[in-house]
C-alpha positions as CSV (number, residue, x, y, z in Angstrom):
1,M,120.6,119.2,-0.4
2,F,120.8,115.7,0.7
3,D,122.8,112.9,-1.3
4,K,120.0,110.1,-2.0
5,S,122.5,107.6,-2.8
6,R,123.4,107.1,0.8
7,L,120.1,105.8,1.2
8,N,121.2,102.4,-0.1
9,T,124.2,102.0,2.5
10,L,121.8,102.7,5.6
11,P,121.6,99.7,7.8
12,D,118.5,97.3,8.2
13,S,118.8,97.5,12.2
14,P,117.1,99.3,14.6
15,G,118.3,102.9,15.7
16,V,118.0,106.5,15.6
17,Y,118.7,108.7,13.1
18,L,119.6,112.5,13.2
19,M,118.7,114.9,10.4
20,K,120.6,117.9,9.9
21,G,120.6,120.9,7.8
22,S,123.2,122.5,5.9
23,D,124.6,124.4,8.8
24,D,125.1,120.6,10.6
25,T,122.0,122.0,13.0
26,V,120.1,118.9,14.0
27,L,116.4,119.4,12.5
28,Y,115.3,116.1,13.8
29,V,115.9,113.1,15.7
30,G,113.5,109.9,15.2
31,K,114.0,106.3,16.1
32,A,113.3,102.9,13.8
33,K,112.8,99.3,13.9
34,N,114.6,99.5,10.3
35,L,116.7,102.2,9.7
36,K,116.9,102.0,6.1
37,K,113.5,101.5,5.7
38,R,112.2,104.2,7.7
39,V,114.8,107.0,6.4
40,R,114.0,106.2,2.7
41,S,110.3,106.5,3.5
42,Y,111.0,110.2,4.0
43,F,112.6,110.7,0.5
44,S,110.2,108.4,-1.6
45,A,107.6,109.8,-4.3
46,A,104.6,109.0,-1.7
47,G,106.9,110.8,1.4
48,E,107.7,113.9,-0.9
49,S,103.8,113.9,-1.7
50,R,103.0,114.6,2.2
51,W,102.9,118.2,2.9
52,H,103.9,117.8,6.5
53,I,107.1,116.3,5.1
54,R,108.4,118.4,2.7
55,F,109.2,121.2,4.8
56,L,111.3,118.8,6.6
57,V,112.8,116.9,3.8
58,A,113.8,120.3,1.7
59,R,115.9,121.4,4.8
60,V,117.9,118.2,5.1
61,A,121.4,118.3,3.9
62,N,122.8,115.2,6.0
63,V,121.5,111.9,7.6
64,E,123.1,110.6,10.6
65,V,122.4,107.1,12.4
66,I,123.4,105.6,15.4
67,V,122.8,101.5,15.6
68,T,121.4,100.1,18.7
69,D,120.6,96.2,19.6
70,T,116.8,96.6,20.6
71,E,113.9,98.8,19.9
72,K,113.9,99.8,23.5
73,E,117.6,101.0,23.4
74,A,116.6,103.3,20.4
75,L,113.8,104.8,22.3
76,I,116.1,105.6,25.0
77,L,118.4,107.2,22.9
78,E,116.0,109.2,21.1
79,N,115.0,110.7,24.3
80,T,118.4,111.5,25.2
81,L,119.1,113.1,22.0
82,I,116.0,115.2,21.6
83,K,116.8,116.4,25.1
84,K,120.2,117.1,24.1
85,Y,119.8,119.2,21.0
86,R,116.0,120.5,21.4
87,P,115.3,119.8,17.3
88,R,112.8,122.3,15.8
89,Y,110.7,119.6,14.1
90,N,110.5,117.5,17.2
91,L,107.8,117.6,20.2
92,D,108.8,120.2,23.1
93,L,106.9,119.8,25.7
94,R,107.5,123.3,27.0
95,D,105.5,123.1,30.3
96,D,108.5,121.2,32.5
97,K,106.5,121.1,35.7
98,T,105.1,118.3,37.1
99,Y,101.8,117.9,38.8
100,F,101.4,117.4,42.6
101,S,100.9,113.9,44.3
102,L,100.7,112.3,47.7
103,R,103.0,110.1,49.0
104,I,102.9,107.8,51.9
105,D,105.9,105.2,52.8
106,T,104.0,102.6,54.8
107,A,107.5,101.1,55.7
108,E,107.7,103.8,58.5
109,E,106.5,103.1,62.0
110,F,104.0,105.9,61.7
111,P,103.4,106.5,58.0
112,R,102.8,109.9,56.9
113,I,101.3,111.4,53.9
114,T,103.3,114.4,51.8
115,I,102.5,116.5,49.4
116,I,105.4,116.2,46.6
117,R,106.4,116.8,43.2
118,K,108.4,114.2,42.2
119,V,107.5,110.7,41.9
120,L,110.5,108.6,42.5
121,R,111.1,104.9,42.7
122,D,111.7,104.6,46.5
123,G,109.3,102.0,47.6
124,A,106.6,104.5,48.7
125,R,103.2,104.8,47.4
126,Y,102.1,107.8,45.4
127,F,98.8,108.9,44.6
128,G,97.7,111.5,42.3
129,P,98.1,113.8,40.2
130,Y,96.6,116.9,41.7
131,S,96.5,120.0,39.3
132,S,98.0,122.4,42.2
133,A,99.1,122.4,45.5
134,S,95.7,123.8,46.9
135,S,93.8,120.8,45.3
136,A,96.3,118.5,46.5
137,R,96.0,120.0,50.1
138,E,92.0,120.0,49.7
139,A,92.2,116.3,49.1
140,L,94.7,115.7,52.3
141,Q,92.2,117.6,54.5
142,Q,89.5,115.6,53.7
143,L,91.6,112.4,54.2
144,Y,92.7,113.7,57.6
145,K,89.3,113.8,58.5
146,L,88.6,110.2,57.9
147,F,92.0,108.7,58.6
148,P,93.8,111.1,61.4
149,L,97.1,110.3,60.4
150,R,100.1,112.5,61.8
151,H,100.5,115.8,60.1
152,Y,104.1,116.7,60.8
153,P,107.6,115.0,61.4
154,L,107.8,112.6,64.4
155,E,111.2,114.2,66.1
156,T,109.1,117.7,65.7
157,C,106.2,116.3,67.3
158,R,107.5,114.5,70.3
159,K,109.9,117.7,71.1
160,R,106.4,119.1,72.4
161,R,105.0,118.6,75.8
162,R,101.7,117.5,74.5
163,P,99.6,116.5,71.3
164,C,99.2,119.4,68.4
165,L,96.0,121.4,67.7
166,F,95.1,118.4,65.0
167,F,94.5,116.0,67.9
168,Q,92.0,118.4,69.6
169,M,90.7,118.7,66.1
170,K,90.5,114.8,65.8
171,Q,92.3,115.2,62.6
172,C,95.8,113.3,64.0
173,S,95.6,110.4,66.4
174,A,99.1,111.6,68.0
175,P,101.1,108.5,67.8
176,C,104.1,110.8,68.7
177,H,102.5,110.8,72.4
178,G,101.5,107.2,72.6
179,R,97.5,107.8,72.0
180,I,97.6,105.1,69.6
181,T,99.0,102.0,69.1
182,I,101.0,100.5,66.0
183,E,98.3,98.6,65.1
184,E,95.6,100.6,65.1
185,Y,97.8,103.1,63.3
186,Q,98.3,100.6,60.7
187,E,94.4,100.2,60.0
188,L,94.0,103.8,59.5
189,V,97.0,103.7,57.1
190,Q,95.5,100.5,55.3
191,G,92.2,102.8,55.2
192,A,93.8,105.9,53.5
193,V,95.4,103.6,51.0
194,L,92.3,101.8,49.9
195,F,90.6,105.5,49.8
196,L,93.2,106.8,47.6
197,E,93.1,103.9,45.3
198,G,89.5,104.1,45.0
199,R,88.4,101.0,46.4
200,N,85.7,102.2,48.3
201,R,83.6,99.3,48.1
202,A,86.4,96.9,49.4
203,L,87.0,99.8,52.4
204,M,83.5,99.9,53.4
205,K,83.0,96.2,53.4
206,I,86.1,95.9,55.7
207,Y,84.7,98.6,58.2
208,R,80.9,97.3,58.1
209,Q,82.7,93.7,59.4
210,R,84.6,95.3,61.9
211,M,81.4,97.7,63.1
212,A,79.3,94.2,63.3
213,E,82.3,92.3,65.3
214,A,82.5,95.3,67.5
215,A,78.7,95.1,68.0
216,G,78.8,91.8,68.5
217,N,81.4,91.8,71.4
218,E,79.3,94.7,72.9
219,R,82.0,97.2,72.2
220,F,79.5,99.9,71.3
221,E,81.6,103.0,71.1
222,E,84.0,101.1,68.5
223,A,80.9,100.4,66.8
224,A,79.5,103.7,66.6
225,R,83.1,105.1,65.5
226,F,83.2,102.9,62.2
227,R,79.5,103.5,61.7
228,D,80.8,107.1,61.9
229,L,83.3,106.8,59.8
230,I,81.2,104.3,57.0
231,R,78.5,107.5,56.8
232,A,81.3,109.8,56.4
233,I,83.2,107.9,53.5
234,E,79.6,107.7,51.9
235,V,79.1,111.2,52.0
236,T,82.8,111.9,50.5
237,V,82.4,109.6,47.6
238,E,78.8,110.1,46.7
239,K,79.4,112.7,44.1
240,Q,82.4,110.5,42.6
241,K,81.4,108.9,39.3
242,M,82.6,105.5,38.6
243,V,84.1,105.8,34.7
244,T,85.7,102.5,34.2
245,A,86.5,99.1,36.2
246,E,88.6,99.9,39.2
247,G,92.0,100.7,38.3
248,D,94.7,103.3,37.1
249,A,95.0,104.6,33.5
250,D,96.3,107.4,31.2
251,V,93.9,108.3,28.4
252,L,95.4,110.3,25.6
253,G,93.3,112.0,23.2
254,M,94.5,114.1,20.2
255,H,93.4,116.9,18.0
256,R,95.1,118.4,14.9
257,E,94.9,121.6,12.7
258,G,97.1,122.2,10.3
259,N,100.4,121.8,12.2
260,T,99.5,122.1,15.4
261,I,98.5,119.3,17.2
262,S,96.9,119.4,20.6
263,L,97.2,116.1,23.0
264,A,94.9,116.1,26.1
265,L,95.6,113.3,29.1
266,L,93.0,112.2,31.5
267,F,94.2,111.0,34.7
268,I,92.0,107.8,35.9
269,R,92.6,106.8,38.8
270,G,90.7,103.9,41.1
271,G,88.2,103.9,38.3
272,R,87.3,107.6,38.7
273,L,88.2,110.7,36.6
274,V,90.3,112.9,38.7
275,G,91.9,115.5,36.5
276,S,93.5,116.3,33.4
277,R,96.1,117.9,31.6
278,S,96.6,119.5,27.9
279,Y,99.7,120.4,25.3
280,I,99.4,122.4,22.4
281,L,102.2,121.8,20.3
282,A,103.8,122.5,17.0
283,W,104.3,119.2,14.8
284,E,104.5,118.9,11.1
285,L,105.1,115.0,11.0
286,E,102.7,111.9,11.3
287,D,100.3,111.6,14.2
288,E,101.8,108.2,15.1
289,E,105.0,109.8,15.7
290,A,103.7,112.5,17.8
291,V,102.1,109.9,19.8
292,S,105.1,107.7,20.4
293,S,107.4,110.9,21.2
294,F,104.8,112.4,23.5
295,L,104.7,109.3,25.5
296,N,108.5,108.6,25.6
297,D,109.0,112.2,26.7
298,Y,106.3,112.8,29.2
299,Y,106.9,109.1,31.2
300,S,110.8,109.9,31.1
301,R,109.9,112.8,33.9
302,E,109.4,111.9,37.4
303,V,105.7,111.4,36.9
304,F,103.3,108.7,38.1
305,I,103.1,106.0,35.7
306,P,99.6,103.9,35.7
307,D,98.5,100.6,35.2
308,Q,97.4,101.2,31.3
309,V,97.8,104.1,28.6
310,L,95.0,104.2,26.3
311,L,95.7,105.7,22.9
312,P,93.8,107.1,19.9
313,L,95.7,105.3,17.2
314,P,97.9,102.4,17.1
315,I,101.8,103.0,17.3
316,A,104.5,100.7,15.6
317,D,106.8,100.9,18.4
318,G,104.3,100.1,21.1
319,A,105.7,96.7,22.4
320,A,109.1,98.6,22.8
321,L,107.4,101.7,24.9
322,E,105.6,98.9,26.7
323,E,108.9,97.3,27.7
324,L,110.6,100.6,28.9
325,L,107.7,102.1,30.5
326,S,107.1,98.9,32.5
327,E,110.8,99.0,33.5
328,R,110.6,102.5,34.5
329,R,107.4,101.6,36.6
330,G,109.0,98.7,38.2
331,K,105.6,96.7,37.1
332,R,103.6,95.5,34.1
333,L,102.1,98.4,31.9
334,A,99.9,98.2,29.0
335,I,99.5,100.4,26.2
336,T,96.3,99.7,23.8
337,H,94.0,101.3,21.5
338,P,90.4,100.5,22.7
339,L,88.0,100.3,19.6
340,R,85.0,99.6,21.3
341,G,83.5,99.9,25.0
342,T,84.0,102.3,27.8
343,K,87.8,102.5,27.2
344,A,87.2,103.8,23.4
345,D,84.4,106.5,24.9
346,L,87.0,107.7,27.3
347,V,89.6,108.2,24.4
348,R,87.0,109.8,22.5
349,L,86.2,112.1,25.8
350,A,89.8,113.0,25.9
351,G,89.8,113.7,22.1
352,K,86.7,116.3,23.0
353,N,89.3,117.7,25.6
354,A,92.0,118.3,23.2
355,E,90.0,119.8,20.7
356,T,88.5,122.3,23.4
357,A,91.8,123.0,24.5
358,L,93.2,124.0,21.1
359,R,89.7,126.1,20.5
360,E,90.3,128.0,23.7
361,K,94.0,128.6,22.7
362,R,92.8,130.1,19.5
363,Q,90.5,132.4,21.1
364,R,93.0,133.6,23.8
365,D,95.4,134.0,21.0
366,E,92.8,136.2,18.8
367,G,91.9,138.0,22.2
368,S,95.7,138.8,22.8
369,E,96.4,139.9,19.3
370,T,93.6,142.6,19.4
371,I,94.9,143.8,22.7
372,L,98.3,144.2,21.6
373,A,97.2,146.1,18.3
374,E,95.1,148.5,20.6
375,L,98.2,149.2,22.9
376,M,100.1,149.5,19.4
377,E,97.3,152.3,18.4
378,R,96.8,154.1,21.9
379,L,101.3,154.4,22.5
380,H,101.7,155.1,19.0
381,L,104.4,152.1,18.8
382,R,106.3,151.2,15.9
383,K,104.8,147.5,15.9
384,P,102.4,145.6,17.9
385,P,104.6,144.6,21.0
386,R,104.6,140.6,21.3
387,R,107.4,140.5,23.6
388,I,107.3,143.4,26.6
389,E,110.3,143.6,29.1
390,C,109.6,145.5,32.3
391,Y,112.4,146.6,34.8
392,D,112.0,147.3,38.8
393,I,114.3,147.8,41.7
394,S,114.0,146.3,45.1
395,N,115.8,147.6,48.4
396,I,115.4,149.2,51.8
397,Q,117.2,152.0,52.5
398,G,119.9,150.9,49.9
399,S,120.6,147.9,51.6
400,Y,120.5,144.4,49.8
401,P,119.4,146.2,46.3
402,V,118.2,144.1,43.3
403,G,116.7,144.5,40.2
404,S,114.5,142.4,38.0
405,R,113.3,141.7,34.5
406,V,110.3,139.9,33.4
407,S,109.3,139.3,30.2
408,F,105.9,138.6,28.3
409,L,105.2,137.0,25.2
410,D,101.9,137.2,23.4
411,G,100.4,138.5,26.2
412,K,102.0,135.5,28.7
413,A,104.6,135.4,31.3
414,D,107.4,133.9,29.7
415,K,109.5,133.0,32.7
416,K,112.3,131.1,31.3
417,S,113.5,135.0,30.1
418,Y,113.0,136.4,33.7
419,R,116.5,137.6,34.9
420,H,117.6,138.8,38.4
421,Y,120.0,141.5,39.0
422,R,122.3,142.2,41.8
423,I,123.2,145.6,42.1
424,K,126.9,146.0,42.3
425,T,128.1,149.6,41.2
426,V,125.8,151.8,43.5
427,S,125.6,152.2,47.2
428,G,123.0,154.0,48.9
429,A,119.3,154.5,48.3
430,D,119.7,155.8,44.6
431,D,116.8,154.0,42.4
432,F,117.8,156.0,39.1
433,A,121.4,154.8,39.4
434,M,120.2,151.2,40.1
435,M,117.8,151.1,37.1
436,Q,120.7,152.6,34.7
437,E,123.0,149.8,36.0
438,V,120.5,146.8,35.2
439,L,119.7,148.3,31.9
440,S,123.4,148.5,31.1
441,R,124.2,145.3,32.0
442,R,121.3,144.1,29.8
443,F,121.7,145.7,26.8
444,R,125.8,145.9,26.8
445,D,126.6,142.6,25.3
446,G,123.7,143.0,22.2
447,P,120.9,140.8,21.0
448,A,123.3,137.7,20.8
449,Q,122.8,137.2,24.6
450,D,119.0,137.7,24.6
451,A,116.8,138.9,21.7
452,Y,115.6,142.2,21.8
453,P,111.9,142.7,23.0
454,D,109.5,145.0,20.8
455,L,108.7,147.1,24.3
456,I,110.1,148.2,27.3
457,I,108.2,149.4,30.8
458,V,109.8,150.8,33.7
459,D,108.1,151.1,37.0
460,G,107.6,154.9,37.7
461,G,107.5,158.3,35.7
462,P,109.4,160.7,33.7
463,G,112.4,160.0,35.8
464,Q,112.6,156.4,35.0
465,L,111.9,157.0,31.7
466,N,114.8,159.0,31.1
467,I,117.1,156.7,32.3
468,L,115.8,153.9,29.9
469,T,116.2,156.2,26.9
470,T,119.4,157.5,27.9
471,V,120.9,153.8,28.2
472,L,119.3,152.8,24.9
473,N,121.0,156.0,23.5
474,E,124.2,155.6,24.6
475,L,124.2,151.9,23.5
476,K,123.0,152.3,20.2
477,V,120.1,150.2,20.8
478,E,117.6,150.9,17.9
479,G,114.3,149.4,17.0
480,I,112.7,149.2,20.9
481,D,109.8,151.2,21.9
482,A,110.2,152.6,25.5
483,A,107.3,153.9,28.1
484,S,106.8,153.9,32.3
485,L,104.0,153.1,33.9
486,A,103.3,155.2,36.9
487,K,101.0,154.2,39.8
488,S,97.8,155.5,40.7
489,R,97.8,158.3,43.7
490,V,95.7,159.6,46.2
491,E,94.0,162.9,45.0
492,Q,94.7,165.5,47.6
493,D,91.4,167.2,48.0
494,M,90.7,168.2,51.7
495,T,87.1,168.8,50.9
496,A,86.3,166.0,49.4
497,E,83.8,163.6,51.4
498,E,85.7,160.3,50.2
499,L,89.2,159.6,48.9
500,T,89.8,159.4,45.0
501,R,92.6,158.0,43.2
502,S,94.2,159.3,40.0
503,A,94.2,157.3,36.7
504,E,97.2,155.0,36.1
505,R,99.3,156.9,33.5
506,V,101.7,155.9,30.8
507,F,104.7,158.3,29.7
508,L,106.4,158.2,26.6
509,P,109.6,159.6,25.4
510,G,109.3,163.3,24.0
511,R,105.7,163.7,25.4
512,K,105.1,165.7,28.1
513,N,101.6,164.4,29.2
514,P,101.2,161.1,29.9
515,V,98.6,158.9,28.2
516,V,95.7,157.9,30.1
517,L,94.5,154.5,29.1
518,R,90.5,153.8,30.0
519,Q,90.4,152.6,33.7
520,N,90.0,148.7,33.5
521,S,90.3,148.1,29.6
522,A,92.4,145.3,28.6
523,P,95.4,147.0,27.5
524,L,96.1,148.8,30.8
525,L,95.4,145.8,32.8
526,L,97.7,144.0,30.8
527,L,100.5,146.7,31.4
528,A,99.6,146.8,35.3
529,Q,100.0,142.9,35.1
530,I,103.2,143.3,33.8
531,R,104.6,145.7,36.1
532,D,103.1,144.0,39.3
533,E,105.1,141.0,37.9
534,A,108.1,142.9,37.8
535,H,107.5,144.3,41.4
536,R,106.8,140.7,42.8
537,F,109.7,139.2,41.0
538,A,112.1,142.2,42.4
539,I,110.8,141.9,45.9
540,T,111.1,138.1,46.1
541,Y,114.6,138.0,45.3
542,H,115.3,141.0,47.6
543,K,113.8,138.8,50.5
544,K,115.7,136.0,49.6
545,L,119.1,137.7,49.9
546,R,117.8,139.6,53.2
547,G,116.8,136.3,54.8
548,K,120.1,134.4,53.9
549,D,121.8,137.4,55.5
550,T,120.0,137.1,58.5
551,I,120.6,133.4,58.6
552,Q,124.5,133.8,58.1
553,S,124.6,136.9,60.3
554,A,123.2,135.3,63.2
555,L,125.5,132.1,63.1
556,D,128.5,134.4,61.9
557,A,128.3,136.3,65.1
558,I,128.8,133.0,67.6
559,P,132.7,133.0,68.1
560,G,133.5,129.3,67.0
561,I,131.1,129.3,64.1
562,G,132.9,129.4,60.5
563,P,131.5,128.8,57.3
564,K,132.1,125.0,57.6
565,R,130.1,124.7,60.9
566,R,127.4,126.8,59.6
567,R,126.6,124.6,56.3
568,E,126.9,121.5,58.9
569,L,124.4,122.8,61.0
570,L,122.2,123.8,58.4
571,R,122.5,120.7,56.6
572,H,121.7,118.7,59.9
573,F,119.0,120.7,61.2
574,G,117.4,121.6,58.0
575,S,117.0,125.3,58.7
576,M,117.6,128.3,60.7
577,R,114.2,127.4,62.6
578,G,115.4,123.9,63.3
579,I,118.5,125.2,64.7
580,R,116.5,127.1,66.9
581,A,114.2,124.7,68.1
582,A,117.0,122.0,68.7
583,S,117.7,121.6,72.6
584,R,121.4,122.1,73.9
585,E,121.6,118.3,74.1
586,E,120.9,117.7,70.3
587,L,123.2,120.7,69.3
588,A,126.1,119.1,71.4
589,A,125.2,115.8,69.7
590,M,127.0,116.9,66.5
591,P,130.4,115.5,66.5
592,S,131.7,119.0,65.3
593,V,130.0,120.8,68.0
594,P,131.7,120.5,71.7
595,P,129.3,121.1,74.8
596,A,130.6,124.3,75.0
597,L,129.9,125.7,71.7
598,A,126.6,124.3,71.9
599,E,125.8,126.0,74.9
600,A,127.1,129.2,73.3
601,I,124.8,128.8,70.1
602,W,121.8,127.9,72.4
603,T,122.0,130.8,74.4
604,A,122.9,133.3,71.7
605,L,119.9,132.1,69.5
606,H,117.4,132.5,72.5
607,E,118.8,135.3,74.6
608,K,115.3,137.5,73.4
609,D,113.2,134.9,74.8
610,K,111.4,135.6,77.6
611,G,110.8,132.1,78.6
612,G,113.0,129.7,80.4
613,T,114.6,126.6,79.0
614,P,112.7,124.0,77.3
């Protein structure tokens, strides 16, 4: 138990406190403007009456504090310590992926728009976020139709003898071949930036003025081009609804049920709602702390930071967070809790999104529980298979052999538990021996390395299943159910008018006949999904190893190319494709490549080409 007499010795200054359990495990990390006042609130009579505090306080054996000079420093230190210790009672944004954004560096001679994940402070302009690469590409394709900016690096395009196909499609202005002046290209860049910012009224005003000016000077072709561009912009934006005044904002909504909290972010860009994102998190403390911790964690990543953040409730450290996020952004940011008007309506809309996301998750969880319960019944398992692992082997006649392990938790992929295995002890195309090696390596270290699953599936029939059960018995692994899933086969019936396929079959230990689950039933679809994911994961790794070896072999076969020169070539040209596309002069321009070696490299990489020199 925690000695409450220590509370009187805590400082009155800002800082960070770490609540630790009896085994010195960090349970919770928090920050405070006044450490003594904040920590004492947990152990007061009022604090103990709050149910979501009692769970934490009952486990606290010690409180360690770190004093800082300012609240902003406390926020930075809190975020650092949370990422270091991953405390049980802090918010854990398990979804570490960032959304896609569009990037344009207006300082370039002919700026190009690219799709990226990381938003860096490099002086470039960023627009987004987009929920997927496909949605970002769709936006980019629409943009190219309005503003034909270049698609590829200038160096790559200038190596061509003529403009690429995008120029013929009027989706590129071909600056690489001098088909547009720098001034005209910069006008396209200005229009693209205004369009991405959502400043369509300003953009249309500029183009109408230019159209009128061109028509007045009898440059009718130019006036017609601006007319068509204005019409295209009008068609593009007519379906977009302005939700607030022009500007960028992130709107946070919150919904809570017990110790589960749902947070939803709405992304407002250029005054329009462009997307959203939801987080479902376990949280047992106050809502204010949840919002503050979420903002600090989310915006510490390489994400776009908008002009303002709208919150569903006021937070005590709002001023410190404003200062910190403004510093990260490089410009002023405002954090507000609107009570009325359009902004308050947006916060309520975000709250509805958070509530909907939590309701949908509960429905999915209930559906998963039903599927797992049915799976347990049909396969006669000892318990519902909450965690399922599946293994597969990939090789080409024994070359580049690899194994894969995928893990599903409650019917959903748990990708942090995926593993690759490079086969070390088997030569030749012996899938059974490879499977035995992979399974032995998985279970030889015991559950301390990785928690054991409830069910293991191997891709194949009784032979693969026998390998699995043999390994489990030899290593004395108990409490795990085993099964193999055999793919459907084409039925051999020469008299039939159409080809038919057999059902997918599940083989169980000690049972001769397979279990045939109803086709397209939820349990069978889940097993097939897990099996196919293991196969995909193995194939991807196999292709990666084979590709690396192909690259190294192609270069290593050239006399005078060693590991050092190979790395330098790949680093300079970016890839094997880049080296192959380089001319003799470009190869010889590298300090470590003499002209004779450049000639040998070019000849070796083009000896199978039927065409001449470029």
